[in-house]
C-alpha positions as CSV (number, residue, x, y, z in Angstrom):
1,M,156.9,90.9,92.3
2,V,154.1,89.8,94.6
3,D,151.5,91.5,92.3
4,L,152.9,89.7,89.3
5,D,152.8,86.3,91.2
6,S,149.1,87.1,92.1
7,R,148.2,87.6,88.5
8,C,150.0,84.4,87.5
9,Y,148.2,82.4,90.2
10,A,144.8,83.8,89.2
11,G,145.5,83.3,85.5
12,A,146.6,79.7,86.0
13,A,143.5,79.0,88.1
14,H,141.3,80.4,85.3
15,E,143.0,78.4,82.5
16,M,142.9,75.2,84.5
17,A,139.2,75.4,85.4
18,T,137.9,74.4,81.9
19,P,140.0,71.2,81.5
20,L,139.3,70.1,85.0
21,A,135.6,70.6,84.5
22,T,135.8,68.3,81.4
23,I,137.7,65.7,83.4
24,A,135.1,65.8,86.1
25,V,132.2,65.3,83.7
26,T,134.0,62.5,81.9
27,A,134.9,60.8,85.2
28,K,131.3,61.0,86.3
29,E,130.1,59.3,83.0
30,M,132.8,56.6,83.4
31,E,131.6,55.9,86.9
32,H,128.0,55.7,85.8
33,D,128.9,53.2,82.9
34,A,131.1,51.1,85.3
35,T,128.3,50.9,87.8
36,V,125.2,50.4,85.6
37,R,126.4,48.9,82.3
38,L,129.7,47.2,82.8
39,R,129.3,46.4,86.5
40,D,133.0,46.7,86.9
41,H,133.8,47.5,90.5
42,R,137.5,48.3,89.9
43,S,136.7,50.8,87.1
44,Q,134.1,52.4,89.3
45,E,136.8,52.9,92.0
46,D,139.2,54.4,89.4
47,A,136.5,56.9,88.3
48,Q,135.8,57.9,91.8
49,L,139.5,58.4,92.5
50,I,139.7,60.7,89.4
51,R,136.7,62.7,90.6
52,S,138.2,63.1,94.1
53,Q,141.5,64.3,92.7
54,V,139.6,66.8,90.5
55,E,137.8,68.1,93.6
56,R,141.2,68.5,95.3
57,C,142.7,70.4,92.3
58,R,139.6,72.6,92.3
59,S,140.1,73.5,96.0
60,I,143.8,74.3,95.3
61,L,142.9,76.5,92.4
62,E,140.4,78.4,94.5
63,R,143.2,79.2,97.0
64,M,145.5,80.2,94.2
65,G,142.9,82.6,92.8
66,T,142.0,84.2,96.1
67,Q,145.3,84.1,98.1
68,G,147.8,84.3,95.3
69,A,149.0,87.7,96.7
70,D,150.1,86.1,100.0
71,P,153.7,84.8,99.6
72,F,153.4,82.7,102.7
73,G,150.1,81.0,101.8
74,E,147.3,80.5,104.3
75,T,147.6,82.4,107.5
76,P,148.0,80.2,110.6
77,K,145.2,80.5,113.1
78,S,144.8,79.4,116.7
79,T,142.4,76.4,116.7
80,E,141.4,73.7,119.2
81,L,143.0,70.4,118.3
82,D,139.8,68.4,118.9
83,A,137.9,70.7,116.5
84,L,140.7,70.3,113.9
85,L,140.7,66.5,114.1
86,L,136.9,66.4,114.0
87,Q,137.0,68.2,110.7
88,V,139.3,65.5,109.4
89,K,136.9,62.8,110.7
90,E,133.9,64.4,109.1
91,K,135.6,64.0,105.7
92,F,134.8,60.3,105.9
93,P,131.1,60.0,106.8
94,E,130.9,56.2,105.9
95,A,134.0,55.3,107.9
96,Q,133.6,57.5,111.1
97,S,133.2,54.5,113.3
98,R,136.6,53.3,112.2
99,I,138.4,56.6,112.9
100,H,139.5,57.1,116.5
101,L,140.9,60.5,117.7
102,C,143.3,60.9,120.5
103,I,144.9,64.0,122.0
104,D,147.8,63.8,124.6
105,E,147.1,65.3,128.0
106,G,148.1,69.0,128.2
107,L,147.3,69.8,124.6
108,S,144.4,72.0,123.8
109,N,145.1,74.2,120.8
110,C,147.7,75.0,118.3
111,L,148.6,77.7,115.7
112,I,148.3,76.1,112.3
113,P,147.0,76.8,108.7
114,V,143.7,75.0,109.3
115,R,142.5,74.3,105.8
116,A,145.9,73.0,104.6
117,A,146.3,70.8,107.7
118,V,142.8,69.3,107.3
119,E,143.5,68.5,103.7
120,A,146.9,67.0,104.5
121,L,145.6,64.9,107.4
122,S,142.6,63.8,105.4
123,A,144.9,62.4,102.7
124,L,146.8,60.5,105.2
125,V,143.7,59.1,106.9
126,K,142.3,58.0,103.5
127,N,145.5,56.1,102.7
128,A,145.3,54.5,106.2
129,L,141.7,53.4,105.6
130,D,142.5,52.0,102.2
131,A,145.5,50.1,103.6
132,S,143.7,48.6,106.6
133,P,141.5,45.6,106.3
134,H,137.7,46.3,106.2
135,G,136.4,47.2,109.6
136,K,139.8,47.7,111.2
137,P,140.4,51.0,113.1
138,V,142.6,53.9,112.2
139,V,144.0,56.0,115.0
140,V,144.7,59.7,114.6
141,R,146.7,61.1,117.5
142,A,148.1,64.5,118.4
143,V,151.4,64.1,120.3
144,K,153.2,66.8,122.3
145,V,156.8,66.8,121.1
146,D,158.1,69.7,123.3
147,E,157.0,73.2,124.3
148,G,155.6,74.7,121.1
149,R,155.5,71.7,118.9
150,V,152.8,69.1,118.1
151,R,153.1,66.0,116.0
152,F,150.3,64.1,114.3
153,V,150.6,60.3,114.2
154,I,148.3,58.1,112.1
155,R,148.3,54.4,112.7
156,D,146.6,51.7,110.6
157,E,146.6,47.9,110.5
158,G,147.7,47.5,106.9
159,T,150.5,45.2,105.7
160,G,152.8,48.1,104.8
161,M,154.9,48.4,101.6
162,S,157.4,45.9,100.4
163,P,161.1,46.8,100.3
164,E,161.0,47.1,96.5
165,V,158.2,49.6,96.7
166,M,159.9,51.6,99.5
167,E,163.0,52.0,97.2
168,R,160.8,53.6,94.5
169,V,158.2,55.5,96.5
170,A,160.0,58.9,96.0
171,E,160.6,58.4,92.3
172,P,158.8,61.0,90.1
173,F,156.0,59.6,87.9
174,F,155.9,56.3,89.7
175,T,152.4,55.3,88.6
176,M,151.5,52.3,90.7
177,K,148.3,53.4,92.5
178,Q,149.3,52.3,96.0
179,C,152.7,53.9,95.7
180,V,151.2,57.2,94.3
181,E,149.0,57.3,97.4
182,C,152.0,56.7,99.7
183,L,153.9,59.5,97.8
184,M,150.9,61.8,98.4
185,A,151.0,60.9,102.1
186,A,154.8,61.8,102.3
187,M,154.1,65.1,100.6
188,C,151.3,65.8,103.0
189,G,153.6,65.1,105.9
190,V,156.1,67.6,104.5
191,L,153.2,70.1,104.2
192,I,152.3,69.8,107.8
193,C,155.9,70.1,109.0
194,A,156.3,73.2,106.8
195,S,153.1,74.7,108.2
196,F,154.4,74.2,111.8
197,G,157.8,75.7,110.8
198,F,156.0,78.8,109.7
199,A,154.0,79.0,112.9
200,Q,157.2,78.8,115.0
201,S,158.5,82.0,113.4
202,D,155.6,84.1,114.7
203,A,155.6,86.6,117.6
204,A,155.3,86.0,121.3
205,I,154.5,87.8,124.6
206,R,156.4,87.2,127.8
207,G,155.9,89.0,131.0
208,S,155.7,89.1,134.8
209,V,153.1,90.3,137.3
210,T,154.0,92.3,140.3
211,A,152.3,94.1,143.2
212,K,152.4,97.8,142.7
213,A,152.8,98.5,146.4
214,D,156.1,96.6,147.0
215,N,157.0,95.2,143.5
216,S,156.7,91.7,144.8
217,L,156.0,88.9,142.2
218,L,152.4,87.7,142.2
219,P,151.7,84.0,141.4
220,D,148.3,82.6,140.3
221,V,147.2,85.7,138.5
222,E,144.6,85.0,135.8
223,I,146.0,86.3,132.4
224,R,143.6,86.5,129.5
225,L,144.7,87.3,125.9
226,E,142.1,88.7,123.5
227,S,142.4,89.5,119.8
228,P,140.3,89.4,116.6
229,L,143.0,87.2,115.3
230,L,142.2,84.5,117.8
231,A,139.3,82.0,117.4
232,E,138.7,82.5,121.1
233,P,140.5,84.2,124.0
234,L,143.6,82.4,125.4
235,G,144.1,82.0,129.1
236,T,146.9,81.2,131.5
237,K,148.2,81.8,135.0
238,S,151.3,83.4,136.3
239,G,153.7,80.9,137.8
240,D,155.3,80.9,141.3
241,N,157.8,83.4,140.0
242,G,155.1,85.6,138.6
243,Q,156.1,84.8,135.0
244,F,153.7,84.0,132.1
245,A,154.0,83.6,128.3
246,F,152.0,83.3,125.1
247,Q,153.9,81.6,122.3
248,R,153.4,81.4,118.5
249,L,151.1,84.4,118.1
250,V,150.1,85.9,114.7
251,P,151.3,89.5,114.4
252,G,148.6,92.0,115.1
253,P,146.7,93.8,117.9
254,Y,146.2,92.1,121.3
255,M,144.7,93.0,124.6
256,I,145.8,91.4,127.9
257,R,143.7,91.4,131.1
258,A,145.2,90.4,134.4
259,S,143.1,89.8,137.5
260,R,143.4,88.3,140.9
261,E,141.2,88.4,144.0
262,G,141.9,91.4,146.2
263,F,143.6,93.4,143.3
264,Q,142.2,95.7,140.6
265,E,142.1,94.3,137.1
266,Q,144.6,95.7,134.7
267,T,144.3,95.9,130.9
268,I,147.1,96.5,128.4
269,Q,146.8,96.9,124.6
270,L,149.7,96.2,122.4
271,T,150.6,95.3,118.8
272,L,152.9,92.5,117.8
273,K,155.2,92.7,114.8
274,P,156.4,89.6,112.9
275,R,158.8,87.5,114.9
276,E,158.7,90.0,117.7
277,I,158.9,89.0,121.4
278,Q,157.4,91.6,123.7
279,N,158.4,91.6,127.3
280,I,155.9,93.4,129.6
281,T,155.3,93.9,133.3
282,L,151.8,94.0,134.7
283,E,151.5,96.0,138.0
284,L,148.4,95.2,140.1
285,S,147.1,97.7,142.7
286,L,145.3,96.6,145.8
287,R,141.6,96.9,145.7
288,G,140.0,99.3,148.2
289,I,137.8,97.9,151.0
290,E,134.2,98.3,150.0
291,Q,131.8,98.9,152.8
292,S,128.2,100.3,152.8
293,V,126.1,101.5,155.7
294,E,122.3,101.7,155.3
295,V,120.5,104.3,157.4
296,H,116.7,104.1,157.6
297,A,114.9,107.3,158.8
298,I,111.4,107.1,160.3
299,T,109.0,109.6,158.8
300,G,106.6,111.7,160.8
301,L,109.2,113.4,163.0
302,A,108.2,116.9,164.2
303,P,109.8,119.4,161.8
304,T,112.1,122.1,163.2
305,Y,111.3,125.8,162.4
306,S,113.4,128.9,162.1
307,P,111.9,132.3,163.1
308,S,111.6,133.4,159.4
309,S,111.6,130.3,157.3
310,T,109.7,127.0,157.2
311,T,110.4,124.1,154.8
312,L,107.5,121.7,154.0
313,Q,108.6,118.3,152.7
314,R,106.3,116.0,150.8
315,E,106.0,113.8,153.9
316,T,104.7,116.7,155.9
317,I,102.1,117.6,153.3
318,D,100.9,114.0,153.0
319,D,100.3,113.8,156.8
320,L,97.8,116.7,156.6
321,P,94.1,116.0,156.5
322,V,92.7,115.8,153.0
323,D,90.6,118.9,153.2
324,Q,93.7,120.9,154.3
325,R,96.4,119.6,151.9
326,N,94.1,120.1,148.9
327,N,94.1,123.9,149.3
328,L,97.4,125.8,149.1
329,P,96.4,128.7,151.4
330,D,95.1,126.3,154.0
331,M,98.3,124.3,153.9
332,I,100.5,127.4,154.3
333,A,98.4,128.9,157.1
334,I,98.4,125.7,159.1
335,T,102.0,124.5,158.7
336,A,104.0,127.8,158.6
337,P,104.0,130.0,161.8
338,G,103.0,133.7,161.6
339,M,100.4,133.1,158.9
340,I,96.9,134.5,159.4
341,R,93.6,133.7,157.5
342,S,91.4,136.8,157.3
343,H,87.7,137.3,156.4
344,D,88.6,137.4,152.7
345,D,90.1,133.9,153.0
346,F,93.5,135.3,152.0
347,V,96.8,134.4,153.8
348,H,98.2,137.5,155.5
349,V,102.0,137.7,155.9
350,R,103.3,140.5,158.0
351,G,100.0,142.4,157.5
352,N,100.1,142.2,153.7
353,E,97.3,140.0,152.3
354,I,98.3,139.7,148.6
355,A,102.1,139.9,148.8
356,L,102.8,136.2,149.1
357,N,105.4,136.0,146.3
358,T,105.5,132.6,144.7
359,F,108.5,131.0,143.0
360,I,108.0,127.7,141.2
361,N,111.3,125.8,140.4
362,G,113.3,129.0,140.8
363,V,111.0,131.0,138.4
364,S,108.9,133.9,139.7
365,F,105.3,133.2,139.4
366,W,103.5,136.5,139.4
367,E,100.0,135.2,139.2
368,N,98.4,134.8,142.7
369,P,98.0,131.1,143.3
370,H,94.8,131.6,145.3
371,S,91.8,130.0,143.7
372,V,89.9,133.4,143.7
373,F,92.4,134.8,141.2
374,S,93.4,131.7,139.2
375,A,92.7,128.1,138.8
376,G,94.8,127.5,141.9
377,L,98.0,125.4,142.4
378,S,97.3,121.9,143.5
379,P,99.5,120.8,146.5
380,D,99.7,117.3,144.9
381,I,102.4,118.5,142.5
382,I,104.6,119.9,145.3
383,Q,107.7,118.0,146.4
384,S,108.8,120.7,148.9
385,A,107.9,124.3,149.7
386,S,109.9,126.9,151.6
387,V,107.8,129.6,153.2
388,M,109.9,132.7,154.2
389,T,108.5,135.7,156.1
390,G,111.7,137.8,156.4
391,G,115.4,138.1,155.8
392,F,115.0,137.1,152.1
393,P,118.2,136.1,150.2
394,A,119.3,138.5,147.4
395,E,118.1,136.1,144.7
396,Y,114.5,136.9,145.6
397,G,114.9,140.6,144.9
398,N,112.9,143.3,146.5
399,R,110.0,141.4,148.0
400,F,107.4,142.4,150.5
401,G,105.2,140.2,152.7
402,G,106.4,136.7,152.3
403,V,107.9,134.3,149.8
404,I,106.9,130.7,149.0
405,D,109.5,128.8,147.0
406,I,108.0,125.7,145.5
407,V,109.8,122.7,144.0
408,T,107.5,120.4,142.0
409,K,107.7,116.6,141.7
410,S,109.8,115.2,138.9
411,G,107.0,113.3,137.4
412,L,109.0,110.0,137.2
413,S,107.7,108.8,140.5
414,M,104.1,110.1,140.2
415,N,101.3,107.5,140.0
416,N,98.4,107.8,137.5
417,E,96.1,109.6,140.0
418,G,94.4,112.9,140.5
419,S,91.7,114.7,142.5
420,L,88.7,116.9,142.0
421,T,88.0,119.9,144.1
């Protein structure tokens, strides 16, 4: 049935487009003749009225063509009242100084079909401007009726309608121009009421906030409601009894965030069904005490040695004289106990001159790091080095002499520097 209605709406919109275009062109020509050739101000106003009504019909047909499948019409959206009324005011660029907007204290936003409301209020404001003497103000006011309802009141300084006209204002095909506009205003008022009636049938969220430790109710908790269905997040606070509520919500997905000083933030995701009222309980846990202690160590302390192992840190290497730290054998012989330099300039460990087994980042390095046998290993790349002369752990295998286990710098903290030897 809905699909059939959609096709009917789209078909009607297509069929009405051509005659409306003809009316629009004819009205434009009438307005031009009345302005330039006839200089008839009243005929010019009539032509402008026809064109404005054609534009309104075109807007309605667009909605019929694109939203015909929605049996409820335009979906209400949460919008700021000042932004809504500002859209109405911008419809009248030549009379903006006459239109005054007022919003009662405590009102901020409402759930309403925005486009339909703007059109309805604009029609009422236009009638008020036409009815008021030139230069007199028109007041558009949003009034809070009760919890969940807002009323729009439009006041002008016109003379009003006579009793005879009031009796006939609701008659069909009553063609007096002023009365037609009044009838249009009445229909717009019905449209706004119907829109709010639809909004009141939407979903809602109600809940309470408690402390997880003792289930006590928590007041003054910041509650934030987020959803792609909202123009912007909604916010509220829990009352003295820990209760909170969000009314007139469009069905769909929502996320609630609850936060209070001294407690951990809690987040809940939920989905609202049409006309559903979800009751939830938010439990906040106490936030742990955060404390940090900074310890600053002074470099240059004398390193401690074990009988069979010595670890050289980067700071120890940097403290060596330049001519000693640039040569790996010199560095080992000076800093590690039990090392001997012989006539061949080798480092002798436990009487074995070439059995200084080298590991680099945990990988066995069989090539002798001495500059006589290879290009040599620069101490500048060393972050730490452990020199062991006995009691090797099993991971080093069957080794003789000594073991030097080197860990290189990561490279992330190295400067763009180097040395020549």
